[in-house]
C-alpha positions as CSV (number, residue, x, y, z in Angstrom):
1,M,145.7,107.7,102.4
2,N,147.6,104.6,101.5
3,A,150.6,104.3,99.2
4,Q,148.6,103.2,96.2
5,Q,146.2,106.0,96.5
6,R,149.0,108.5,96.8
7,A,150.7,107.0,93.7
8,I,147.5,107.3,91.8
9,A,146.9,110.9,92.9
10,E,150.5,111.8,92.0
11,D,150.3,110.1,88.6
12,C,147.0,111.8,87.8
13,T,148.4,115.1,88.6
14,R,151.4,114.6,86.4
15,A,149.3,113.0,83.6
16,S,147.1,116.1,83.4
17,E,150.1,118.4,83.3
18,E,151.8,116.3,80.6
19,D,148.5,115.8,78.6
20,R,148.9,112.1,78.6
21,M,145.5,111.2,80.1
22,S,142.1,112.7,79.5
23,F,139.9,114.1,82.2
24,P,137.5,111.1,82.1
25,Q,140.5,108.7,82.4
26,I,141.8,110.6,85.4
27,L,138.3,110.5,87.0
28,G,138.1,106.8,86.4
29,L,141.5,106.1,88.1
30,L,140.7,108.5,91.0
31,S,137.3,106.8,91.6
32,E,138.7,103.3,91.5
33,A,141.3,104.4,94.1
34,G,138.5,105.6,96.4
35,I,139.3,109.3,96.0
36,E,136.2,111.4,96.3
37,S,137.2,114.8,95.2
38,Y,140.0,117.2,94.6
39,F,140.6,120.9,94.6
40,A,143.0,122.6,92.1
41,D,144.3,125.7,93.8
42,L,145.5,127.6,90.7
43,R,146.9,130.5,92.6
44,R,149.1,128.3,94.8
45,G,149.9,125.6,92.2
46,V,148.7,122.7,94.2
47,K,146.0,120.0,94.0
48,V,144.5,118.6,97.2
49,Y,142.9,115.1,97.0
50,Y,140.3,114.0,99.5
51,L,139.0,110.7,100.7
52,P,135.5,110.3,102.1
53,A,136.8,109.9,105.7
54,G,138.6,113.3,105.5
55,E,142.2,112.2,104.7
56,T,143.9,114.5,102.3
57,L,147.0,114.6,100.1
58,E,148.4,117.9,98.7
59,I,150.6,117.7,95.6
60,A,152.4,120.7,94.0
61,T,151.5,120.9,90.4
62,G,154.6,122.6,89.1
63,A,152.5,124.7,86.8
64,A,153.3,128.3,86.1
65,R,151.0,130.6,88.0
66,P,150.0,133.6,86.0
67,P,147.9,136.1,87.9
68,V,144.2,135.5,88.2
69,A,142.1,138.2,86.6
70,E,140.1,140.3,89.1
71,T,136.7,139.9,87.2
72,F,135.2,136.4,87.0
73,D,133.8,135.7,83.6
74,A,131.6,132.6,83.8
75,A,131.0,132.4,80.1
76,A,134.7,132.4,79.4
77,V,135.2,129.6,82.0
78,G,132.5,127.6,80.3
79,A,134.1,128.1,76.9
80,A,137.4,126.8,78.3
81,V,135.6,123.8,79.6
82,Q,133.9,123.1,76.3
83,W,137.3,123.4,74.5
84,A,138.7,120.8,76.9
85,Q,135.6,118.5,76.5
86,A,135.9,118.7,72.7
87,A,139.5,117.3,72.9
88,A,140.5,119.8,70.4
89,A,143.9,119.2,68.7
90,D,145.3,122.4,70.3
91,Y,144.1,121.5,73.8
92,S,146.5,121.4,76.7
93,Y,146.0,121.4,80.4
94,K,148.4,124.3,80.8
95,G,146.4,126.2,78.2
96,F,143.2,125.4,79.9
97,C,144.5,126.7,83.3
98,G,145.7,129.8,81.5
99,R,142.3,130.5,80.0
100,V,140.3,130.0,83.2
101,M,142.8,132.1,85.2
102,A,142.5,134.8,82.6
103,A,138.7,134.5,83.1
104,G,139.1,135.2,86.8
105,C,139.2,131.5,88.1
106,M,141.3,131.0,91.2
107,G,140.6,127.4,91.5
108,Y,138.1,124.5,91.0
109,L,136.7,121.6,93.0
110,V,136.0,118.3,91.3
111,S,133.4,116.1,92.9
112,L,133.3,112.5,91.6
113,P,130.1,111.5,93.4
114,G,128.5,114.8,92.4
115,R,129.7,114.5,88.8
116,R,130.5,118.2,88.6
117,A,133.3,120.7,88.8
118,V,132.8,124.1,90.5
119,Y,135.0,126.9,89.4
120,F,135.6,129.8,91.8
121,G,136.3,133.4,91.3
122,R,138.4,135.7,93.6
123,T,135.3,137.3,95.1
124,G,133.2,134.1,95.5
125,Q,131.5,133.8,92.1
126,T,131.1,130.2,90.8
127,H,130.5,128.4,87.6
128,V,129.3,124.8,87.7
129,E,130.0,122.2,85.0
130,H,128.3,118.8,85.2
131,F,130.2,115.9,83.7
132,P,129.0,115.0,80.3
133,D,127.2,111.6,80.0
134,R,129.9,109.8,78.0
């Protein structure tokens, strides 16, 4: 991963935490930088960015890590995603993470070419959200 890709991944990580860029804006920057996907490990407080050839970059998020609920509630995860997509006035990435963790989500994988995010529960359950066509 070159220095520019690292800088973009680091800026996108901070921008989401600081609520200064939207998810579509972040996806655009990552795509332009050639980053194929990323995994947000909510339990460890890190994001791992992946290039198509297998190179990775791990960035600590600095986010508080409340416990992940034992039971995975896909409907609650979907509701949190809808809240984020609606760009509600009370939206924050920290609040989003808190909601999905309370719903049993331990992390999520974002695939730019697949145009989806896959949310994972502690016992392997998943919830898939396709990117809106905007």
